[in-house]
N, C-alpha and C positions, 0 to 999 in steps of 0.2 A: 545543398541541404540548408534549410532554414534554421536559424538559431533560436527563434521564438519558443518552440516547444521545449527546448532544453532549459531556457530561462524560466519558463512556467514550472517545469519539473523541479528545478532548484528552489524556486520560490515556495512551492508547496512543501518541499522537504524542510526548508527553513521555518515555515510557519508551524509545521508539526513538531519539530525539535524545540522551538521556542515554547510552544504550549506544554511540551513534555517537561521542560526545565522549570517552568513557573507553576505547574499544576500542584495543587494542594489536596488533590483527591485522586485516588487510584483509578477510579472509573474514568475521570477526565484524562488522566495520563494514558490510559488505554485508548481512548478516543483520539488523542493527539498522536499516539504511536501509529494508529491506523491511518491517520491523515498523512503522516510522514511516509508510511509504507505505500500509500496510494500514489506518491510521486513516481514510483517505479512504473506504474501503469502508463503515465504520460510519457515517460522516458522510453519505454518499450514501443509504444505506438509511434513515437517520433522516429525511432530507429528503423522500424519496419515500413514506414510510409514511403511510397514512391508516387510521385506526381503522375497522374494519368493512368495509373495501374488499376487493375480490378482485382476482385477476390480470386484466390487461386482455385477456381473451379474450372478444370480444363475441358469439360465436356463440350461447351459451346464456344470456346475461344479459338480463333485462328492461330496457327503456329506463329510464334514470335511475338505474341501480344504481351505487353508488360503486366506482370502480376505482383502483388505485394508478397512479402516474405512470409510463408505460412509458419515457419519456425518461430518467428517473433510473436505471431498471434498466439501460438500454442504456449509460449512462455508467459504471455500476458494472462491467458486464462489460468495457467498454473499459479501465477502470482496471485490472482484473485482468490483462488481456492485456498492457497496456503495462508493468505492474509486473513480470510474469514475464519479459518481453523485456529490460527494463533489468537485472534481476537476472542473467539469463543472460549478457548482454554484459559486465557488470562482473566476473562470475566468470571469464569467458574472459580478460579483461584481467589479472586477478590471476594466473591460471595462466601467462600469458606473462611477467609480472613475476617470478614464482617461477622460471621457467626461465632468465631472463636474469640475475637478481641473486641467486638462491638464498635469498631470504627474502620473507616477507609482512608483516614488521614495518615500519611506516612510518618509525620512527626509524632503522632500519638501511639504508634505501634512500637512501644518500648520493648515488648517481648521479642522482637526480631533483631534487636541490637546485640552485638557480640560481646 
């Protein structure tokens, strides 16, 4: 198993988390969170990859042919859908914050402090 996809996944996660930490805008923070979450796509694809394997469509394959893991592919698709849903929900919340408080800068949202 190659280590390169795992390193790329970790790098994407670090870039997203770094952007999340230094962002001064909630929309930018949501974008960085989406980047950090997209590292799981690379991770799942790296886990499910098998060298020389084909798609798990068994209709035309001879018995014993290597195929990639369909469960990991399903998890990656589920991850994409959940990520898009969470991003849309967070963007809707930021729009409501902008309407109520007039800013998307977390430092200026004094009404949210306890």
